[in-house]
N, C-alpha and C positions, 0 to 999 in steps of 0.2 A: 449388455455389459451390466458387470458386478456392482451391487452398491457397495460403500466404504464403512464400515466399522469404526474407524480411528475417529478418535472425537480428538477436540481442540479446548484447552484451556485458555477460557479468555485470559485472563488473568495474569496467565504467562506470554501469550502472544499481545497483549495489547493491556498494558497497566494503566485503567481510566480512571479517572479522576470525574467526581461529578458531585448533585446537590441529590439523589434521589437512590434507592434501596436496589433498583434494579438496572438493569441499562437498553431493554426494551419499552417504548416508551418513554423514554427520557428525555426533556426537554431542550437539556442545556449536557453539551460533552466537552472535555477535556481528555484533547488526546495528546501523545506525544508526534512527533513530526515523524513524519517515515515516509519509505521509497518506494512508491510504486505498492503501496499495501496490499496487503491479503486483505482476505475474501473477509473475515472475522470484522479488521477494522471499518470494510466499507460497507460492511452491514453495520456496523454498530450508526456510522454516519445515518443510512437512509432511515435508520428508526429514532432521528433526532431531529430537534426544530433549528436547531443552535449549537454548534462548533466552534471550539476554541483550540488554535494549537501553541501548548506549551513551551514559549520557547527559550525559559529558565530555567528548564530542566538542567543537571549535571548533564555530561557528555559520558554517554555508554559506549564502549566498545564493542563490536561484534556483535550488533544488533539490528533489527530492519530498520531502524535509521537512516542508515547508508546502506542497504543490500535490501535483495529485494529475490523471489524465487520463481523461476518459469518451469518449460515440461518440454524435454530436447526428446531426440529420439535416442538419447546415450541414460535419459532420464531427469533427474529434478538438476536444474540448474544453478546456481547461487551469481546473482550478479551484483559485484560489489564496488561502491562509488570512495577510491580513495580518499584520504582523510590527510589535511594538511595538518603532521601532528604539532607543528609549533602553536597553533590557534587555538589546542585542547588542551594549553597551561591553562587561559583563565579560564575553563571549567567548564561556563553552559554552551547548552546545543545551539543558542545564535548567534556564537563566536566562532563557529568549527568554519572552516573553507576546505573546498573541494581541492584538490593537488591534483594537477594539468601534466604535470611532468611525463607521466605515463598518457597516450591515446585513447584511455575508458571508454569516452563516448563512441568510437568508431566499433572497440569491442564489444561493445554492448549492442549496440544497431542491429551490427553483424548477426548477435547472438539472436535477436529477436524477430530477426528477417530471417533466419535459418528457421524457429522452432516456429512460426507463426505465419509463413507467408501462406501456408495451403489450407489457412485457418477461414472459415468463412466468412470475417469482418477485415481480416489487417489491411487490403490492399485498399477499405474505405477509409481507413486511418492514417494509415503509412503518411502522407506528405507532410498533415499538421504535427502529426508525434516525432519525424524527422526534424523538422528545430527543435525540439531541447537538445539532440545531442551534436547539435552544429554550432549554439547559443553555450556562451561563459558562462556560468551563475560564477558570483565567489561564495555565496553562502549557500550552506546544505541543504537550510531550511526555505530559502526561497527556491530555488529548484524543486525541490521536493513540495513546495507551495501551488506553486503553479501545473505542474505536473498532476497535481493531484486536483486540481479545478479542470483540467484538461477533462479527465478519466472521467468527474462527476458527471459535469457534464454531456459528453459522450455517452451515458447511461442515463441521462434524461433525469438525474437525482437534482431535485432543489432543493439545494444549502444556503446558510449563511455562516461563514466560515472567517474569524477572525483570529488575530494573535492575540493569544493572555501575556500581557506584556509585563506583569508583577508576581510574583511568588505565587505558589496557587498553596491553598492552605486545607482543602477538601480532604476527606476521607479516602483513601484508595477502595475503588472497587471491585470483587471478581465476577457482579453482575451474574450473567448465565455461567454454572459452571464449566457446562459443554456443549456443543454443537455438534451435529450430526448434519453431514449435505447431503442433498440430495445430489447424484450425479446429473452433469451438463455432459454432451458429446466434446474431447478432448482430440487435438490432432494425432499424437504421441499416448496413447493411454492406455496399450495392450489389454484390452477387457477389464483393464484395473481402475477405476477412476480416483485420480491426484486429488483430493482436496487441498483447500483453506492456500493456492498459491497465489501468487500477485494479482492483484485486479487487471493487468497487463491479459493473462491469461481467461477469466471470465471473459472482458470486453473481448478480445480476438474470436472467440467462441460464438458468441451470445449476442453481441453487438447489442441492440436497441430494449433486445429481451433481457438484459443482465438486470433491470427497475425487479422487473418482475420476480425473478428469481430470485433478487435477495430479499424480498417482499416475502417470499417464503423461507427465510433463514430464520 
């Protein structure tokens, strides 16, 4: 398996907010909500003691707040949660509602099954995970928060996560400018490791070893 040399800009992928000059070792971390967030996001949590999800940031279209990327036989696939456009008029992410006019839950679940059914750990988590694609959540932040908690628990990452209910005035941090990931075995990598995908990819391929992997990032 070839090592990947593509670097990830932390400031682009995760607009971190906090009270420390670096990300690693930060005790308190402010993050935007995210759908099954990428490994950079999860790694930041693994290196922090307390996490706040900023729910009063402005809603931004076409971001990881409502989409994630998984690896399929056809390459990287983006899964996007449709948003109720009327709810975005209020401006804040906490007010954004999920649009169920189309059955996106079935589409996402089938995509996850097709991508990871042959991974080492998908079968261990599928029953509990399927519940997230059967229950209807009104607000995007509620769905994201509960799914994030599930992913972190299965990775055996201890965390304290709270909602930041007031506007944050902390300065924006770029943290560590670039990250170079060590490869792990993926189902559809064609000998080239694809890094910084959704935390789904890490969990289904590494299972309980995900935490050890993240500690090396």
